[in-house]
C-alpha positions in Angstrom: -29.8 33.1 -16.3 -27.2 30.4 -16.2 -26.5 28.8 -12.8 -23.0 28.8 -11.8 -21.4 25.6 -11.5 -20.0 24.3 -8.3 -16.8 22.6 -8.2 -15.7 20.7 -5.1 -11.9 20.6 -4.6 -10.2 18.8 -1.7 -6.9 18.9 -0.7 -4.8 16.7 1.3 -4.1 17.5 5.0 -1.3 19.8 5.7 1.9 18.0 5.7 4.9 18.7 7.4 8.6 18.1 6.8 11.0 17.2 9.6 12.4 20.6 9.6 8.5 21.8 10.3 8.4 23.4 6.6 5.1 22.7 4.7 5.5 20.1 1.8 5.5 22.2 -1.3 6.1 18.8 -3.3 3.5 17.4 -5.6 5.4 14.5 -7.1 4.7 10.7 -5.8 5.0 10.2 -2.2 4.1 13.9 -1.4 0.8 16.1 -1.3 -1.2 15.5 -4.2 -2.2 18.1 -6.7 -5.8 19.1 -7.6 -5.4 17.5 -11.1 -4.1 14.5 -9.9 -7.2 14.2 -7.8 -9.6 14.9 -10.8 -8.3 12.5 -13.4 -8.1 9.7 -10.4 -11.8 10.6 -9.9 -12.6 10.3 -13.7 -10.7 6.8 -13.9 -12.3 4.4 -11.3 -11.7 1.4 -13.4 -7.8 1.7 -12.6 -8.2 1.1 -8.8 -6.7 -2.3 -7.8 -7.7 -3.7 -4.4 -5.3 -4.8 -1.9 -4.6 -5.5 1.8 -2.2 -3.2 3.8 0.7 -5.1 5.1 3.4 -4.3 7.3 4.5 -0.1 7.7 7.6 1.1 8.5 8.4 4.9 10.1 10.2 5.8 7.1 7.1 5.8 5.3 7.1 2.5 3.1 4.0 0.2 3.5 3.8 -3.3 1.9 0.6 -4.1 -0.7 -0.9 -7.7 -0.3 -2.9 -9.3 -3.2 -6.2 -10.6 -2.1 -4.3 -13.9 -2.3 -2.0 -12.7 0.5 1.3 -12.3 -1.5 3.3 -9.0 -1.3 2.4 -7.3 -4.7 4.4 -3.9 -4.2 5.5 -1.3 -1.6 4.3 2.1 -1.5 5.9 4.9 0.1 4.8 8.6 1.3 7.0 11.0 3.1 5.2 10.7 6.3 4.7 7.4 8.2 1.7 5.6 7.2 1.0 3.6 10.6 -1.5 5.9 12.0 -3.1 6.2 8.6 -3.7 2.5 7.8 -3.4 -0.7 10.0 -2.0 -4.0 8.9 -5.1 -6.2 7.5 -6.9 -2.9 6.4 -8.1 -2.9 3.1 -7.0 -0.3 0.5 -7.1 0.1 -3.2 -4.1 1.5 -5.5 -5.1 3.4 -8.2 -2.8 2.1 -11.4 -1.1 4.6 -13.2 -1.4 7.6 -10.9 0.3 7.0 -7.8 -2.8 7.1 -5.4 -3.5 4.6 -2.3 -6.9 4.7 -1.3 -7.5 4.1 2.7 -11.1 4.5 3.5 -12.2 7.8 2.0 -8.6 9.1 2.4 -6.3 9.5 -0.7 -2.9 9.5 -0.8 -0.2 10.5 -3.5 2.3 7.5 -3.0 5.3 6.2 -4.8 5.5 2.7 -5.8 8.8 0.9 -5.3 8.7 0.0 -9.0 9.5 4.0 -9.9 12.2 4.4 -7.4 
């Protein structure tokens, strides 16, 4: 008899827009699609270490390289001020728009994609 395969599927926290509606978007900067989470987990060599910089109420976060220079800015539809603190170590997944803050993964948009 074959054992069933158990797959753990995690979703991001429910995201609310200003109007109070649930976020139905899965594009960069919004909710994370299950397939995006899986391809990110399958490509661990694509993570780039960074240090969190300034955050803004409109969702932008500066990311600094380990040398202190700003390397990029990322955006999430919700303010990241309660999620990441300036000076905190983070990682950005190159190619799949994911910011890792501790055990939390966020789908973000890189300013270069704007």
